[in-house]
N, C-alpha and C positions, 0 to 999 in steps of 0.2 A: 190270491190276494190284493185286495184293495187297499190303496192308501188314501188313509184319509185327509181332507182337506182341509186347510185352514182357512178361518175364517178371516176375512179381510180387515184389516185393521183400518177403526175408526179414523174418519178424516175432518177437521174442520177448514173451509175455506175461509178467504178475507171477506167475502160476503156475509159470511155467518159472525165472523167479530163486528162489521159494520150492521148486522143485525143485531146484536147484543148489546153495542152501548144506544141502538134505538129503543130500542125493549127498557132498557133501565134509565133511558130519557122520560119515556112515556110513563113507566110506573111512577116513576119522583115525582111528575108533573099531577099528575092523579092522587098523589099522597099515598102510595101502597106499603111505602116504608114507614118504620117508628122512628123516633127521635134515634133510638139506643143502635139502631141498625145503618143510620147513614153514612156514617165513616166508611164501614166496612165495605156497602155498597159501592160509597163512592172511589176508594181505592181500587175496587175491584176494575171500577168503570174508566180511571185514571188511566190504570197499567194496559189497559186495552186500547184506548185513545192512543197512548203513544207508541204503543206498537206499531198501530196500523199510519201513523203521522211517519212513522220511520220508515216504511216500505216504500221504496224509491216508485215513482207513479208508473213507470212502465213494467213494472211487475205487478201493479196492483189489477185485478181484471177491471174491465168495463161491468158497470153494475148494471146487473141482468135484473133488477126488480128496481123498480121507481121506490123513495120512500112511502108514497102516498100507498103503494100494495103490502107494506106491512101491516099487518092485524093482529091489534092485542086485543085480546075478549075480556070485555067488562064484566066484572064480577058485582054483583048486588053486593051492598057493603051494607053491615048489618052497623047501625049508629052506634058510636059507642056514648057511656053515661053522660060524657063531658059536651057531647054534641046535645045531648036531649038535655042537658042541664041549660047550655048556652041557648038555647031554643025557648025555653020555656019562660 
């Protein structure tokens, strides 16, 4: 009889959390969120940023990826009716 292997538990690193904050900031700068979503997104961003700030620096790993290397793919946006009206 063979023993079933248990899958490894998912893991999130400090670097992953730093990248989450960067992605949220980039998406916000590009206008990816609707007004009614901003509060919820901002709450999550602040929680992650506060968690990262509370970690002693000796525990935080040296950043493995330079901030410029974080890639956020741009998605072509269909103009909303308001934008079209403003352009007209």
